[in-house]
C-alpha angles and dihedrals in degrees: 000000000000095000094050093053089045091052092048090050091050091048091050092050093047091050092046094050092044093053092043093050091047091052092049091047091053096049118132093301113110134193109248124206106242096177091111090065121085119268112255118265118249109287093022135093134205116243122192129201110200116188126186119254114245138172091253102051088133091061093058139074132191120223116192133181131192121215149121138243112260141168107248137164117268100232103057134066115237135199136182118243112225145107134243117213122194111219132188121240098229114237096008106069091230128116138214136189131244119199120201125186140153089212094256117156126203123203144169111264104228117152109254111214091182112060094210122134133198134199106247139167104250110198144185124242111299120258117212118203138174116274113242116169091192097062134048123235105235119200129179114212134170117266110273094036129104137204122226124183144187131203115224118201126197118218121234091241115107120202130199127220118231122238118241112221112224118223 
């Protein structure tokens, strides 16, 4: 008796988590056809940021950074040296981004008395772009690099600056 109810409970939980994970996986994100974009150059890969369309696309921005995971010391700040170039997709009116780097890393030069290191995502300067849930953001990066992004949302509240009276 005990094993049958235990098996039924397990079956119910497996079914519940399978359906839940399928629903989460099919949220408002969609797979976009990127075949109109150029193929990546040798040594590069195409990364795509797909964001869901919403009624308030104009109240949002996307900030993305390109970087790689590295072992670095714990007492300095590090940054990836590279440049992001925005390019036009000829004939379509869309754009994409091309990231170039020689892999150089800059850092502060504080003396580290502890010789400990940590694995950290070292990134380039952030790039902020307009949010458009109808189009993907396509970025070409060298092999071994990743793209991370954040979505920034503006509130509906509007504030007013105060005037300073001059004497």
